[in-house]
N, C-alpha and C positions, 0 to 999 in steps of 0.2 A: 751872075749870082742872083741879081734882083729878080731876073726873069725866072729863075729856077725857084726861088722863093715864092714868087707870084703863082707859078704853076701849082706848087705844093698847097698854097693857100686855096686856090681854085679847086683842087681836088677835095681838100677838107671841107670847103663850102658846099661842094656838089653832095659829098657824103653826109653832111649835116642836113641839107634839104631833103636828101632821101630818107634818112632817118626820121626827120620831123614828118614827112609825108606818110611814111609808113606807119608811124605811131599814131596819127591822126586817123588813118584808115582802120586800124585795129581798134582805137577807142570808139569810132563810130559803129563798128562792128559789134563790139561788146555792148555798147549802149542799146543797140537794136535788140540784141539777144536778151539783155536785162528787161527791156520794156516788154518783150513777148512773155517772158517768164513772170514778170510781175502781173501782167493781165491774166495769165493762167492761174496764178495764186489768188487773185481777186475773185475770180469765177469759182475757184474751190471754196474759198472762205464763204462767199455768198450761198453756195449749195450747202455747206455745213450749217450755217446760220438757219437756213429754211428747214433743214432736217430737225435741228435742235428745237426750233419754234414749234414744229408739228409735235415732236416728242413731248415737249413740256406741256403743250395744250392738252394732249391725251392724258398726261399724268394729272394735271389740274382738274380735268373733268372727272376722272375716276376718284380723286381725292373728294371733290365736291359731292359726288353721288354718295360715297361712303359716309362723309360727314352729315350729309342730309338724312340719312337713315338713322344716324345716331341722335341727331337733333329732334327728328320726329318721335323716336322712342322716348327721349327725355321729356318732350312736351306732353306725351301721353301720360307718363308717370306724374309729372307736375300737375296735370289736369286732375288725375285721381286723387292726389294729395290734396288739392284745393277743395274738391267736392267733399272729402272726408272731414277736413278741417272746418269748412264752412257750414257744414250740415248739423 
């Protein structure tokens, strides 16, 4: 009876070790896949950040050009007003 009980426990121990080993292997595999995916996501984010920076710098440049034209126009009007007022 003791021997049968011990044999049963040995089978359960073997099964437990097998389950533990397999779960560790699966965990390592999933971690590796997640690491690869995370690296891919980081590359994609950096690419998007670069595209956004380029796009925003183009928008800022166009806005600066448009605003500069308006500022020059206002400066011309102010100069005309100053000459009329001071004359």
